[in-house]
TORFI-678730 format. One record per residue (C-alpha): residue number from 0; residue in three letters; chain; x, z, y. Coordinates in steps of 0.25 Angstrom, whole numbers, padded with zeros to 4 digits. Layout:
BEGIN
<NUM; ALA; A; <X; Z; Y>>
...
! end
This chain:
BEGIN
<0; LEU; A; <0052; 0031; -0064>>
<1; ASN; A; <0045; 0019; -0068>>
<2; TRP; A; <0053; 0009; -0058>>
<3; GLY; A; <0045; -0003; -0064>>
<4; TYR; A; <0032; 0003; -0059>>
<5; TYR; A; <0038; 0006; -0046>>
<6; GLY; A; <0044; -0007; -0044>>
<7; LYS; A; <0031; -0014; -0048>>
<8; VAL; A; <0022; -0006; -0039>>
<9; LEU; A; <0032; -0008; -0026>>
<10; GLY; A; <0034; -0022; -0030>>
<11; VAL; A; <0020; -0026; -0032>>
<12; ARG; A; <0017; -0018; -0019>>
<13; ALA; A; <0029; -0025; -0010>>
<14; ILE; A; <0025; -0039; -0014>>
<15; SER; A; <0009; -0037; -0014>>
<16; ALA; A; <0012; -0030; 0001>>
<17; VAL; A; <0021; -0042; 0005>>
<18; ILE; A; <0010; -0053; 0000>>
<19; ILE; A; <-0002; -0046; 0007>>
<20; THR; A; <0005; -0044; 0020>>
<21; ALA; A; <0010; -0059; 0021>>
<22; ALA; A; <-0004; -0063; 0016>>
<23; LEU; A; <-0011; -0054; 0028>>
<24; MET; A; <0000; -0057; 0038>>
<25; ALA; A; <-0002; -0073; 0036>>
<26; LEU; A; <-0017; -0072; 0036>>
<27; GLU; A; <-0014; -0064; 0052>>
<28; TYR; A; <-0005; -0076; 0054>>
<29; TRP; A; <-0015; -0086; 0052>>
<30; LEU; A; <-0028; -0080; 0055>>
<31; ILE; A; <-0024; -0070; 0067>>
<32; ASP; A; <-0010; -0072; 0072>>
<33; GLY; A; <-0010; -0060; 0079>>
<34; LEU; A; <0004; -0054; 0075>>
<35; ASP; A; <0017; -0058; 0081>>
<36; LYS; A; <0030; -0060; 0074>>
<37; GLU; A; <0035; -0045; 0074>>
<38; GLN; A; <0021; -0040; 0070>>
<39; ARG; A; <0021; -0050; 0058>>
<40; GLN; A; <0035; -0045; 0055>>
<41; VAL; A; <0031; -0030; 0054>>
<42; MET; A; <0019; -0035; 0046>>
<43; ALA; A; <0029; -0041; 0036>>
<44; LEU; A; <0037; -0028; 0033>>
<45; ILE; A; <0024; -0019; 0030>>
<46; PRO; A; <0024; -0023; 0016>>
<47; LEU; A; <0038; -0019; 0015>>
<48; PHE; A; <0035; -0005; 0019>>
<49; PRO; A; <0033; 0007; 0009>>
<50; ILE; A; <0020; 0011; 0001>>
<51; ALA; A; <0012; 0020; 0010>>
<52; ALA; A; <0014; 0035; 0007>>
<53; ASN; A; <-0002; 0037; 0006>>
<54; LEU; A; <0001; 0031; -0008>>
<55; ALA; A; <0006; 0046; -0013>>
<56; VAL; A; <-0005; 0052; -0005>>
<57; PHE; A; <-0016; 0043; -0012>>
<58; SER; A; <-0010; 0046; -0027>>
<59; SER; A; <-0008; 0060; -0024>>
<60; PHE; A; <-0023; 0061; -0020>>
<61; LEU; A; <-0026; 0053; -0033>>
<62; LYS; A; <-0017; 0061; -0041>>
<63; SER; A; <-0011; 0048; -0046>>
<64; GLN; A; <0003; 0044; -0048>>
<65; GLU; A; <0009; 0052; -0035>>
<66; LYS; A; <0023; 0052; -0040>>
<67; GLU; A; <0022; 0037; -0042>>
<68; ALA; A; <0016; 0035; -0028>>
<69; ALA; A; <0026; 0044; -0022>>
<70; LEU; A; <0037; 0036; -0028>>
<71; LEU; A; <0031; 0022; -0025>>
<72; ILE; A; <0032; 0027; -0009>>
<73; VAL; A; <0046; 0031; -0011>>
<74; PHE; A; <0051; 0018; -0017>>
<75; SER; A; <0042; 0009; -0007>>
<76; MET; A; <0049; 0016; 0004>>
<77; VAL; A; <0064; 0014; -0003>>
<78; LEU; A; <0059; 0000; -0005>>
<79; SER; A; <0054; -0001; 0010>>
<80; LEU; A; <0068; 0004; 0015>>
<81; ILE; A; <0073; -0010; 0008>>
<82; LEU; A; <0062; -0020; 0011>>
<83; VAL; A; <0058; -0017; 0026>>
<84; PRO; A; <0072; -0019; 0031>>
<85; LEU; A; <0072; -0032; 0023>>
<86; GLY; A; <0059; -0037; 0028>>
<87; ALA; A; <0064; -0034; 0042>>
<88; LEU; A; <0077; -0042; 0041>>
<89; ILE; A; <0067; -0053; 0034>>
<90; PHE; A; <0056; -0053; 0044>>
<91; ALA; A; <0066; -0050; 0057>>
! end
């Protein structure tokens, strides 16, 4: 296993998901302001959720790095078991 590869992919994915979600939530707050506090808290947790399982389906369909895709899903699920409760504590 190339731990550096998986670490980089999951790190970039997590950081970019947080930044993109924060930007979208800020735009929603400034332009629409339609969400209440609880809905914003749930939205803030979404970037911490695991990578979607459809990644493995697409890689299988394309016959491209199927093992790596499956491992990324597993590692992101394990990482989410840590990050989601931490995020819930922060945003609670």
